[in-house]
BALOBA-1460 file (C-alpha; in Angstrom, 3 decimals):
// residues 199
<rec num="1" residu="i" x="39.172" y="29.307" z="13.562"/>
<rec num="2" residu="d" x="35.580" y="28.113" z="13.448"/>
<rec num="3" residu="i" x="34.660" y="26.219" z="10.284"/>
<rec num="4" residu="k" x="31.007" y="25.724" z="9.473"/>
<rec num="5" residu="f" x="29.962" y="22.825" z="7.249"/>
<rec num="6" residu="d" x="26.578" y="23.278" z="5.597"/>
<rec num="7" residu="a" x="25.342" y="19.845" z="4.562"/>
<rec num="8" residu="s" x="22.531" y="21.349" z="2.503"/>
<rec num="9" residu="s" x="24.907" y="23.347" z="0.285"/>
<rec num="10" residu="n" x="25.955" y="22.239" z="-3.187"/>
<rec num="11" residu="f" x="29.401" y="23.755" z="-2.645"/>
<rec num="12" residu="a" x="32.124" y="21.286" z="-1.616"/>
<rec num="13" residu="f" x="35.799" y="21.642" z="-0.723"/>
<rec num="14" residu="q" x="38.537" y="19.329" z="0.504"/>
<rec num="15" residu="e" x="41.008" y="21.632" z="2.254"/>
<rec num="16" residu="l" x="41.385" y="24.946" z="4.003"/>
<rec num="17" residu="r" x="44.455" y="26.992" z="3.005"/>
<rec num="18" residu="l" x="45.931" y="29.553" z="5.385"/>
<rec num="19" residu="i" x="48.053" y="32.087" z="3.465"/>
<rec num="20" residu="p" x="50.416" y="34.246" z="5.591"/>
<rec num="21" residu="q" x="50.810" y="37.968" z="4.967"/>
<rec num="22" residu="t" x="54.622" y="37.714" z="4.606"/>
<rec num="23" residu="s" x="56.220" y="36.216" z="1.544"/>
<rec num="24" residu="t" x="58.796" y="34.260" z="3.549"/>
<rec num="25" residu="a" x="56.266" y="32.061" z="5.330"/>
<rec num="26" residu="r" x="54.687" y="29.081" z="3.671"/>
<rec num="27" residu="a" x="50.972" y="28.545" z="3.287"/>
<rec num="28" residu="i" x="49.418" y="25.983" z="5.576"/>
<rec num="29" residu="r" x="46.934" y="23.479" z="4.217"/>
<rec num="30" residu="i" x="44.406" y="21.893" z="6.563"/>
<rec num="31" residu="p" x="42.406" y="18.920" z="5.244"/>
<rec num="32" residu="v" x="38.690" y="19.443" z="5.689"/>
<rec num="33" residu="v" x="36.274" y="16.538" z="5.358"/>
<rec num="34" residu="g" x="32.508" y="16.784" z="5.488"/>
<rec num="35" residu="e" x="30.069" y="13.931" z="4.990"/>
<rec num="36" residu="v" x="26.477" y="14.532" z="3.950"/>
<rec num="37" residu="e" x="24.086" y="12.001" z="5.439"/>
<rec num="38" residu="e" x="21.218" y="11.137" z="3.122"/>
<rec num="39" residu="s" x="18.015" y="9.298" z="3.936"/>
<rec num="40" residu="g" x="16.251" y="7.723" z="0.992"/>
<rec num="41" residu="v" x="13.787" y="4.927" z="0.360"/>
<rec num="42" residu="r" x="12.771" y="3.076" z="-2.774"/>
<rec num="43" residu="l" x="9.729" y="0.892" z="-3.328"/>
<rec num="44" residu="t" x="10.272" y="-1.686" z="-6.045"/>
<rec num="45" residu="r" x="6.729" y="-1.341" z="-7.404"/>
<rec num="46" residu="s" x="4.744" y="1.741" z="-8.286"/>
<rec num="47" residu="e" x="1.408" y="-0.081" z="-8.358"/>
<rec num="48" residu="i" x="-0.192" y="-3.238" z="-6.979"/>
<rec num="49" residu="d" x="-3.332" y="-4.168" z="-8.871"/>
<rec num="50" residu="f" x="-5.133" y="-7.039" z="-7.145"/>
<rec num="51" residu="g" x="-7.563" y="-7.244" z="-10.049"/>
<rec num="52" residu="p" x="-11.019" y="-8.821" z="-9.622"/>
<rec num="53" residu="l" x="-11.453" y="-10.112" z="-6.052"/>
<rec num="54" residu="p" x="-14.398" y="-11.929" z="-4.470"/>
<rec num="55" residu="t" x="-15.727" y="-9.798" z="-1.631"/>
<rec num="56" residu="n" x="-14.707" y="-10.740" z="1.916"/>
<rec num="57" residu="d" x="-11.961" y="-13.013" z="0.637"/>
<rec num="58" residu="p" x="-8.562" y="-11.593" z="1.764"/>
<rec num="59" residu="t" x="-5.739" y="-11.744" z="-0.793"/>
<rec num="60" residu="t" x="-2.074" y="-10.797" z="-0.354"/>
<rec num="61" residu="r" x="0.633" y="-9.278" z="-2.544"/>
<rec num="62" residu="f" x="4.193" y="-8.187" z="-1.756"/>
<rec num="63" residu="v" x="6.342" y="-5.080" z="-2.191"/>
<rec num="64" residu="r" x="9.997" y="-4.585" z="-1.324"/>
<rec num="65" residu="v" x="11.164" y="-1.463" z="0.516"/>
<rec num="66" residu="e" x="14.857" y="-0.539" z="0.191"/>
<rec num="67" residu="n" x="16.974" y="1.927" z="2.173"/>
<rec num="68" residu="i" x="19.029" y="3.737" z="-0.466"/>
<rec num="69" residu="g" x="20.354" y="6.342" z="1.966"/>
<rec num="70" residu="t" x="23.662" y="6.492" z="3.823"/>
<rec num="71" residu="t" x="22.295" y="6.059" z="7.356"/>
<rec num="72" residu="t" x="20.372" y="3.446" z="9.290"/>
<rec num="73" residu="e" x="16.749" y="4.553" z="9.365"/>
<rec num="74" residu="t" x="13.469" y="3.475" z="10.928"/>
<rec num="75" residu="f" x="10.626" y="3.769" z="8.441"/>
<rec num="76" residu="n" x="6.872" y="3.724" z="8.835"/>
<rec num="77" residu="a" x="4.530" y="2.133" z="6.291"/>
<rec num="78" residu="t" x="0.813" y="3.004" z="6.190"/>
<rec num="79" residu="t" x="-2.200" y="2.779" z="3.895"/>
<rec num="80" residu="n" x="-4.875" y="5.453" z="3.687"/>
<rec num="81" residu="r" x="-7.790" y="2.969" z="3.450"/>
<rec num="82" residu="t" x="-7.147" y="0.549" z="6.289"/>
<rec num="83" residu="e" x="-10.621" y="-0.968" z="6.089"/>
<rec num="84" residu="e" x="-9.732" y="-2.453" z="2.684"/>
<rec num="85" residu="f" x="-5.917" y="-2.502" z="2.439"/>
<rec num="86" residu="t" x="-3.727" y="-3.420" z="5.396"/>
<rec num="87" residu="l" x="-0.096" y="-4.253" z="6.015"/>
<rec num="88" residu="a" x="-0.187" y="-7.785" z="7.290"/>
<rec num="89" residu="g" x="3.537" y="-7.786" z="8.136"/>
<rec num="90" residu="s" x="6.780" y="-8.983" z="6.690"/>
<rec num="91" residu="v" x="7.196" y="-12.323" z="4.955"/>
<rec num="92" residu="a" x="9.068" y="-13.545" z="8.047"/>
<rec num="93" residu="g" x="5.817" y="-13.197" z="10.013"/>
<rec num="94" residu="g" x="5.354" y="-11.979" z="13.554"/>
<rec num="95" residu="n" x="3.708" y="-8.841" z="14.835"/>
<rec num="96" residu="f" x="3.971" y="-5.830" z="12.562"/>
<rec num="97" residu="s" x="3.483" y="-2.355" z="13.984"/>
<rec num="98" residu="g" x="4.121" y="-0.541" z="10.708"/>
<rec num="99" residu="n" x="7.695" y="0.433" z="11.694"/>
<rec num="100" residu="f" x="10.858" y="-1.296" z="10.498"/>
<rec num="101" residu="t" x="14.551" y="-0.426" z="10.663"/>
<rec num="102" residu="l" x="16.873" y="-0.822" z="7.667"/>
<rec num="103" residu="l" x="20.628" y="-0.488" z="7.366"/>
<rec num="104" residu="p" x="21.989" y="1.350" z="4.299"/>
<rec num="105" residu="g" x="21.397" y="-0.889" z="1.278"/>
<rec num="106" residu="e" x="19.087" y="-3.214" z="3.219"/>
<rec num="107" residu="g" x="15.544" y="-4.090" z="2.174"/>
<rec num="108" residu="e" x="12.350" y="-5.469" z="3.662"/>
<rec num="109" residu="l" x="9.584" y="-7.369" z="1.895"/>
<rec num="110" residu="l" x="6.164" y="-6.207" z="3.099"/>
<rec num="111" residu="t" x="2.882" y="-8.072" z="2.805"/>
<rec num="112" residu="v" x="-0.108" y="-6.041" z="1.609"/>
<rec num="113" residu="e" x="-3.532" y="-7.575" z="2.186"/>
<rec num="114" residu="a" x="-6.680" y="-6.582" z="0.312"/>
<rec num="115" residu="d" x="-10.054" y="-7.460" z="1.829"/>
<rec num="116" residu="i" x="-12.836" y="-5.848" z="-0.202"/>
<rec num="117" residu="s" x="-16.302" y="-5.807" z="1.347"/>
<rec num="118" residu="a" x="-18.334" y="-4.358" z="-1.520"/>
<rec num="119" residu="k" x="-18.513" y="-4.724" z="-5.278"/>
<rec num="120" residu="g" x="-16.811" y="-2.190" z="-7.512"/>
<rec num="121" residu="s" x="-13.411" y="-0.591" z="-8.001"/>
<rec num="122" residu="t" x="-11.434" y="0.870" z="-5.134"/>
<rec num="123" residu="e" x="-8.036" y="2.568" z="-4.907"/>
<rec num="124" residu="a" x="-5.667" y="3.522" z="-2.096"/>
<rec num="125" residu="n" x="-2.044" y="4.483" z="-1.422"/>
<rec num="126" residu="l" x="0.684" y="2.768" z="0.545"/>
<rec num="127" residu="t" x="3.212" y="5.324" z="1.777"/>
<rec num="128" residu="v" x="6.623" y="4.865" z="3.408"/>
<rec num="129" residu="a" x="8.118" y="7.700" z="5.470"/>
<rec num="130" residu="k" x="10.660" y="8.180" z="8.233"/>
<rec num="131" residu="a" x="9.177" y="7.107" z="11.550"/>
<rec num="132" residu="d" x="10.422" y="10.226" z="13.342"/>
<rec num="133" residu="g" x="8.466" y="12.486" z="10.986"/>
<rec num="134" residu="t" x="11.500" y="14.178" z="9.396"/>
<rec num="135" residu="s" x="11.667" y="14.498" z="5.636"/>
<rec num="136" residu="l" x="13.409" y="12.156" z="3.255"/>
<rec num="137" residu="t" x="16.137" y="13.729" z="1.131"/>
<rec num="138" residu="d" x="15.738" y="14.463" z="-2.559"/>
<rec num="139" residu="n" x="17.300" y="11.171" z="-3.670"/>
<rec num="140" residu="t" x="14.075" y="9.257" z="-2.978"/>
<rec num="141" residu="p" x="12.809" y="7.961" z="-6.339"/>
<rec num="142" residu="r" x="9.616" y="6.373" z="-5.008"/>
<rec num="143" residu="d" x="8.028" y="6.411" z="-1.562"/>
<rec num="144" residu="n" x="4.453" y="5.337" z="-2.347"/>
<rec num="145" residu="v" x="2.556" y="2.589" z="-4.136"/>
<rec num="146" residu="t" x="-0.911" y="2.789" z="-5.675"/>
<rec num="147" residu="l" x="-3.180" y="-0.054" z="-4.537"/>
<rec num="148" residu="k" x="-6.125" y="-1.143" z="-6.694"/>
<rec num="149" residu="a" x="-8.796" y="-3.827" z="-6.498"/>
<rec num="150" residu="n" x="-12.190" y="-4.581" z="-8.001"/>
<rec num="151" residu="g" x="-14.635" y="-6.217" z="-5.604"/>
<rec num="152" residu="q" x="-16.697" y="-8.980" z="-7.207"/>
<rec num="153" residu="a" x="-20.085" y="-9.972" z="-5.782"/>
<rec num="154" residu="p" x="-23.477" y="-11.105" z="-7.108"/>
<rec num="155" residu="d" x="-26.590" y="-9.067" z="-6.336"/>
<rec num="156" residu="i" x="-29.867" y="-10.973" z="-6.639"/>
<rec num="157" residu="s" x="-33.229" y="-9.350" z="-7.258"/>
<rec num="158" residu="i" x="-36.659" y="-10.756" z="-8.107"/>
<rec num="159" residu="t" x="-38.572" y="-8.453" z="-10.427"/>
<rec num="160" residu="n" x="-42.119" y="-9.692" z="-9.919"/>
<rec num="161" residu="s" x="-44.284" y="-11.261" z="-7.261"/>
<rec num="162" residu="v" x="-46.142" y="-14.552" z="-7.609"/>
<rec num="163" residu="a" x="-49.892" y="-14.687" z="-6.965"/>
<rec num="164" residu="f" x="-51.578" y="-17.986" z="-7.915"/>
<rec num="165" residu="g" x="-55.068" y="-16.866" z="-6.917"/>
<rec num="166" residu="d" x="-57.794" y="-19.496" z="-6.396"/>
<rec num="167" residu="t" x="-56.566" y="-22.910" z="-7.460"/>
<rec num="168" residu="p" x="-58.902" y="-25.952" z="-7.404"/>
<rec num="169" residu="e" x="-57.838" y="-28.748" z="-5.096"/>
<rec num="170" residu="g" x="-55.829" y="-31.411" z="-6.888"/>
<rec num="171" residu="s" x="-54.901" y="-29.153" z="-9.788"/>
<rec num="172" residu="t" x="-51.644" y="-27.348" z="-10.503"/>
<rec num="173" residu="a" x="-50.840" y="-23.809" z="-11.510"/>
<rec num="174" residu="t" x="-47.697" y="-22.354" z="-13.002"/>
<rec num="175" residu="k" x="-46.308" y="-18.887" z="-12.677"/>
<rec num="176" residu="d" x="-43.005" y="-17.392" z="-13.852"/>
<rec num="177" residu="i" x="-40.664" y="-15.326" z="-11.771"/>
<rec num="178" residu="e" x="-37.721" y="-13.354" z="-13.125"/>
<rec num="179" residu="i" x="-34.441" y="-13.469" z="-11.217"/>
<rec num="180" residu="q" x="-31.809" y="-10.873" z="-12.079"/>
<rec num="181" residu="n" x="-28.155" y="-10.587" z="-11.115"/>
<rec num="182" residu="n" x="-27.249" y="-6.916" z="-10.747"/>
<rec num="183" residu="g" x="-23.777" y="-7.691" z="-9.442"/>
<rec num="184" residu="n" x="-20.450" y="-8.262" z="-11.190"/>
<rec num="185" residu="a" x="-19.878" y="-11.902" z="-10.230"/>
<rec num="186" residu="v" x="-21.595" y="-15.183" z="-11.075"/>
<rec num="187" residu="l" x="-24.810" y="-15.783" z="-9.146"/>
<rec num="188" residu="l" x="-25.545" y="-19.390" z="-8.200"/>
<rec num="189" residu="v" x="-29.223" y="-20.085" z="-7.487"/>
<rec num="190" residu="d" x="-30.394" y="-23.313" z="-5.862"/>
<rec num="191" residu="l" x="-34.032" y="-23.960" z="-6.838"/>
<rec num="192" residu="d" x="-34.189" y="-27.461" z="-5.404"/>
<rec num="193" residu="q" x="-35.760" y="-26.222" z="-2.173"/>
<rec num="194" residu="p" x="-39.254" y="-26.800" z="-0.832"/>
<rec num="195" residu="f" x="-41.583" y="-23.822" z="-0.491"/>
<rec num="196" residu="n" x="-42.951" y="-22.847" z="2.882"/>
<rec num="197" residu="t" x="-46.665" y="-23.684" z="3.082"/>
<rec num="198" residu="t" x="-49.472" y="-22.224" z="5.111"/>
<rec num="199" residu="e" x="-52.634" y="-24.167" z="5.889"/>
């Protein structure tokens, strides 16, 4: 007798009963055991908000990835904006290829690095999937994390030119210039610098 076990079915049974056609023979019970293997992952955070960050100043945060399935799995972690958000590796250090293997119930703490090159808000996603490309089962509560940051940088502009015109030798002339900061961070201006002169 061929018995087919469909792991995707919601129907479950524990034994197969063979009932003879004659009333004098007893029924035979055959234990049947089937185990459904599940692959699931859970990220302990749904969002990592780095907040205001100075541009070109890398900052790190952490997120824990847990294998909540019943089998040992190799997972792959990626971000969709690698120029701004990268996976720098696990807390233990070492080279990190984006793949990591977890036993059932085991977890891994990943380091996410944000390095924003321009002012303004930016958003990305960190996604964890099975490295072999097959789908996770339905018991996965969370397999992605939203990444946010707000790049902070000053932006200097001078709104008018300075033309002193003819100035008598030995006299002084004063002109005003207007300096504006069009950025979203504090602008530090050092005015204690000599001007270039031309004879």
